[in-house]
Steps between C-alpha positions, in 0.01 A plus 500: 500500500702195421867541437624345178821308510767585257572205271850372554671421166626153429874511589584266207354752252642801685857370458468538121419872537839567665725324250599811298585696819695196636701472181577876503615471861714200421664680208577794719666269753695282263555735197462189285172407333576131469604475866197707604267262317657199680476678826130589452432134407673383815305745710171396339571134575570590860185716521283233333627221723445720812166648393337346806713744708372807331234686698204574265412868515858608565735658250587237245743731318702559822499128571625411149769776500631376839534150351669645194738710706590206725559282196733768360709519823508122532635468150760769569621317813517177301689666216772622741579138582511388138789535257394589145655255257293535181776377272622216729853631531503489882365146502760387248783646707405314817736225595382141524466361845753218568378148531580500870370711785820551685497421870125521534307233312181642361313184594610540865374858489168396357452232763591744786285780350197270481526437872450867588155618599307655209515857635881482518534352154272775361696774678838361382380471138365855497792669682788274405440349157264763352676798642193668661563759766370397842221758462390357165501148634299614802236654278492190280450267800266741681715512815715752688857570381637365835313169436665460156846579644440249778392228253796565278744492794352184651485338155862570420608377849305176456640448151851545630427252779341243269790525253771515767635829385680727746482880465871543435522247214542628148231393254601357168168525319440550132129589542461857618132456598591206731789709635264786573253278685764337715732788568284809498697661217290645217531338154798617317686640802705202587 
């Protein structure tokens, strides 16, 4: 007796079947219908662009819900780093940067920064200028936390050497992102 194989549904068609459940799950997570719709759309774009990674015959619903859940948590982490300014009042209150860069000329910094190896520049931008925790930067780069810490440390030391800055000198910078990259202080905590 010949065994009949079970027909595996087309994953592209199967995605559509799960849209109502995805939206309901997104609403339960966000408690906001508009935000839930955006989140479902983002998750669907991710799923569609990674459809080649889906194993036909496995649980499509679980795969989609995992993507949706990960999208939700990624958006929450991102939102923690953002400052809501819907009416523009915060932006309007920001002071204008002076026409000079104090003791450290921005052009000198850019030249010195460009001389660093790519891995050190990437680590300094993530940890220093962007304010990522070492753990977040490590995940982003796909390396161990110790590797990121080492890259940041070596990058800062090389920048100080290239710019002839000693550790006990006071910085007179007007750009907090540049200050964070060079000194290791997080943005806004100068």
